[in-house]
N, C-alpha and C positions, 0 to 999 in steps of 0.2 A: 738434337732432342733435349740435351741438358740445359741449353739456353732457354728453350720454351718452358721447361719446368720451373726455371728461376723467375720467369715473367708471368705473373698471375693472369694478366689480360690475354696473353698469347695462349696460355694453357686453357682458359675458359673458352676462347674462340675455337681452338682445336676440339675441345670436348663437345661444344655445341654442334659443330659441323659433323662430328662422328655420330652423335645421337640422331641428328637429322637424317643422315645416310641410313642408319639402322632402321629408323621409323619408316622411311620410304620403302626400304626393302621388306619390312614387316607387312606394310599395306599391300605391296605388290604380290607377296606370297599368299595373301588371303587369309592368314592365320590370326592376325591382329593380337599376337601374344604380348608384345611389348607394350602396346597401347593400353591393353587391359590391365597389365601390371602397373603402369604409370597411373592410370585412373584410380586404381585401388589405393595406391600410395598416397596420392593427393587427397583422396576422399578421407583417408585416415587422419591426414594432417589437419584438414579444415572441418572435420565433423564436430558437432556439439559435444563438449566434454561429458563424460558419464556422470550422472547425478550422484552426488555424495550424500550419504546418510547423515542426518544431524548428529547421530551418535559418534560419528567420526570427527566431528568438529568440536572445538573447545566449548565447554558449557558456558552459558551466559551467567555472569555473576555480578553482584553488587560491588561497588568500589570499596576500598578500605574505610572510607568515611561513612559507609552504610547507605549510600544513595545509588540509584540507578535511573539514568535519564534516557528518555525516548524522544526522538524527533519524528513527528508525523508529517509526511508529505502526501498529498492526494490530489486527485482531479488534475492531472498533468495534461491529458488530451493531446499527446504527441501524435503527429501525423494528420491532424485535422485539416481537411481540404488540401491535402499534400500536393495537389496539382497547381496550386497558386504560389506566387512569389512570396506573399506574406506568411505562408505556412512555415517556411524555413526560418524566418525571423522569429516567429512565435516559439518555435522549438528551441532556438538558440537562447532566447530570453528566459525560457523556463529553466534551462540548465543554469543560467546566470543566477536566477532566484535561489536555487539550491546552494550554489557556491557562496552567495552573499550570506545566507543564513548559517551555513556550516562554518563560515569564518568566525561566527559569534558563538555558536553552540557546540558543545563537545559531548554528543550523546554516546551512550554505550550500545544503542541499537536505533536503527532507523526503520520506521514502519511506512511502507508504501501502501496507502489505504484506498486503493482502487481507482479505476479510470486512468490507468497508465497511458493507454492508447485510445484514439478514436477509431475503433475497429471498423466501423461502417464506411470509413473514408480511405482505408488502406488497400493496397493491391496484394494479391495472393502471394506474389514472390518476395515481398519485403515486409509483411505485416509484423513479424516479430523482431525486425531489425531495429525498431525504435527502443527496445528495452536496454540494449547496451548504452544508449545515449543517456538514459535515466540513471543507470547505476554507475556511469563513468565517474561522476564526482565522489561517489561512495568508495569506489575502488581506489581512486587517487588518494583518499584520506584513510584508506584501510579500515573502513567502517563496515559493521555487519548490518544486514537488513532482513526483514521478513515482510511478505506481501499478502494483501488480500486483493481480489480482483473485483472490478465494478461492472456495471451493465454495459459500458462501452468497450470492455475488454473481450467481448464476444461479438463477432460479426461474420458476415458471409465469407469474408476472406481472412478472418482472424480466429484462430482456434485457442480456446482457453488451455487445452491440454498441451498444445505446442508451446504456448507461452510459459507454462510452469516448467516444462522440460528445459527451456532456455534459462529461465530464472534460477531454478534449483541447481543448475550445473556450475554456477559460480561458487568458489570456495567461501566467499563471504556471505552467501545467501543461506538463510535458515527457513526459506519457504518450502512447504511440503504439503502432501495430501495424505492425511491419516484415515480418511474414510474410504479411499480406494475408488476404483473406476467401474465397479460392477453395476452401480446404479447411475445411469447418465444424468439423472436429475439432481445429483448431490452437489454438483459444482466441483471445484478442485482445491481451493485454498481453505480447507477445514483442518485445523491442527492446534496443538498447544505447545508452548515453550516454557520449560521451567527456568527460573532464575535462582541461583544459589547464593548464599552468603559468601563473602570473601573468604577463600581458603577452604570452603566446604567441598565434599566429594559427592558424586552422583548418587550414592546410596543413601545419603541423608535427605530428609524432607527439604524440598526447595523452599526458599524464603518468599517466593511469589510465583504466580503462574500467569502467562499471557495466553489468551484464547483468541483464535482467528477463525472467522466464519465467511463463507462465500454466499453473498446475497444474490448472485447470478444476474439475470436480466440480459438484455441485448438480443441478438438473433443467432439462429443455428448456423454453425459452420458448414459451408458447402452443402446445403440441403439439396437432395436429389431433384426436387421440383424446380430448382433454380430461383425460387421465390425467397423473400425475406421472411422467415418464420420466427416469431417471437419466442423468447424464453421467459418464464415467470421470474419476477424480480423479488424474491423473498427466500429466506433460508429454508431449505427443503425439510420436510418431516424426517427424512432418513438421517439428516445431520443432527436434528434435535435428538433422535434416538441415540446416535453416537455420542453426543455431548452428555446426555444423561448417564449412559453406561460408563463412559470414561470418568466422569466425576465419582461414580461409585467405586470404580477400580482404584482411583487415586486415594480415595478415603480409606479403602481397605489396606492399600500398600503402606500408607503413612499413619495408620492407627487413628484415623479421624482427626489428624492434626489440622488445626485451623490455618489454612494457607490463603493469604489475601491474593486476589486476582483482578485483572482488568481484561477487557475484551475489545476487539476491533472488528468492524463490519462496515462495508461501504455504504449501503443504503440504510438510512436510519429506521428504527422501529416506530410504530405509529404513536407511541406515548409522547414522542417529541412534538409531533404536530398537535396532539391533544393539549399538551401544555402550552404551546404557542397560542392556541385558540383562546385560552383563558387569560393570556397576557404574560409577556416576558418583561421583567423589570430591568431598566437600563442600569440600575445601581446594584440590585441584588443578583442579577444574572448578566453581568456586563459582557458585551460583545456586539458584533454587528448582527442585526436582526432585520435584514433588508430583503429577504427572499420572498416574502408573501406566503402564499400557500405552498406547503411542502410536497415533495414526492417521497413517499415512504413505502415500506414493505406491505402496507395495508391495501394495496392497489384496488382490489375489488371489494374488500370488506372482510377482515378477519383472518387473512392468510398468515399473518405473523403472530397470532395469538399463542400458538404452541411454543414458538421460539421465545416470545416475551415471558411466558410463564416459566420456561426452563431457566431463563436468566434470573427471574425473581427467586426461583428455588435453589439457586446456587449460593451456598453459604460463603460469606466474605467476598463476594464479587462486588468490587467497589465502584467501577465505572465502565461504561461502554462508549467507545469513540467511533464516530461515523463521519462521512463526507457527503458527497452527492449533491447537496444543496449549497451551491457556491456562495450564496448571499448570507450565510449564517456561520457564526463561530462562537456561540454562547453555550453555556453549560446549565443544566437544571438538575434539581433533586426531585426524583419521582417518589413522592411520599404521600400516600393516600390515593383517593379516586380522582379520575380526570374525566372531562367531557368526552362523550362518545366511546368510552372504554368499558361501559357496563359496570359489572361488579369487580372487575380486575383492579387490584389496589397495589400501589407501589410500596416498597419496603425501605426507601431511602437510598436506592441505587442512583448514581449520577449518570446522566446522559449528556454527552458533549459532542459538539461539532468541531472539526478541525478548521483548516483555512484553505481555501482554493489556492493551489500552488502554481498551476500552469497558466501560460498565456493562451492555450487552447481552451475550448469550452466557453460557455456563455458568461457574460459579466466582466466588468472592469474593476471590481473591488481590488484594493491593494493586495497583492499576492503575499503568501506567507506560509508558516508552518507552526502547528501547535506543538508545544513542548510539555512533556509529562515527566514528573520526578516522583519516584517512590522512595520512601525513606524508612529504613528498619527501625529508626527511633520513633516513628509515628506510623505504625503499620496499618491503621485504619484511615489514613489521610492520603490525599493526592495533591501535590502542588502543580499548577499548570499555568501557562501563559502562551501568548502568540508572539512569535518573532516575525516581523514583517520584512519584506525585501529591502525596505529602506533602513533596516537594522533596528528600527524602533521596537519596543516591547509594549504590547497592549494586553489588557484583560488579565493581569496576573491575579490569580485567586487561589485559595486553599479549599479544596473539596473536603469538608469535614461536617461535624454535627451541626454547626451553626451556619453552614452555607445556605443561602436562601433568605437569611435574615441579616447577615453581615452586609455592610454597605461598602461599595467600591466606586471609584470614579467611572463615569460612562466612557464608552469607546466611540470615538468619532468614526464616521463612515468616510473613507477616502478611496481614491481611485488611482490606478496607474494604467499606462497603455503604451503601445509602440511609439506614439507621437511624443509622449513625455519621457520615455526611457525607463529602464528598470530602476526601481527604487525612488523615482521622482514622483512623490504623491501630490495629487490635487484634491482639494476638499470637496465634499458634497456642497451644493449651493447653500449659503447661509450657515455652514457648519465648519468652523475653522479647525485646522489640524492642531491638536494639543499634544504636548510632549509629556506622556506619562506611560 
């Protein structure tokens, strides 16, 4: 016996044989006690970790140099047509895009701004299994992230609620739901995150606030009818009410202290399309403007008016960042009235598109990630640029009082694809790739 104990392989063989004998006896007895016990044990081992409250996590804070950088990744579309051979290639290349960009950029926070998964193409048993692939590069680099969900993050086999349960279980995730689940129309990724100055404590006013909104869309999860039942694609009025109430609470808590903020929502508001209709300047609003007509929260006409007004009513809200329209990555200043917007008038807020990150989803525009930098030395400004998978930087601008009249170099429209490989850009016909 002592020789067996000294030999690990012999010991494990003896232990396995003993367990097998006990399990067979357990089954023959009809009591299934041991099997039940083992099932409970392994279920506990592999269960999704308990969601951690953001209060239990380190507060987000500016660096000692007074800056805070955010990398926005969006429109991944993992799992698209997952029954095909090329779907696996697309997902692998999407993760490569993230790694290429994060080799160049060193953000304090990553924002996953919607359409993480193509939910209508996934199977019930594995629909949320794509999220670990997306956050893998972030975990490897020990980066924090916060998510909004897009219209493709809801499907007959993909539950938004299950997705946020997995998302928020990671120690590096700041994704949460502050509106709650009492109203099924609210969506799930509605919350805010304070950012504190370096060395500040939670009781002090934050130096900036990040707002996150769920623009919903997609289809109902496991609808009893078995049919694909659509979900409206705009920020629900219940979330607008929460947003308005929370702003008042923060103003009271911090004695009406002027706190600059920015916001993230997957589907853009209609003001972006109204601005595009009157013309986007390639030098004043540099970026690719290759989408054509946009898909916005205005779907039937006016659904996002309350949300747009709430954004305009938010003191010191500097900019709103959206995805959804893969062929756009420009920024605009909403200042004054716009076509089709009636009497609603902008107050100088900036509306920006990110950059299509994934090899899933439509379009072959060069993939990338919008970078956003807040600076305590310039509290009313935002510096932003797009880092492409080729590691080039395009469209570097400063969103400030003179944006819209300042002149920048145009951004060339380029493409990448499976055939050319990640990071190997090809120009649009008659449009050479320029290094800027």
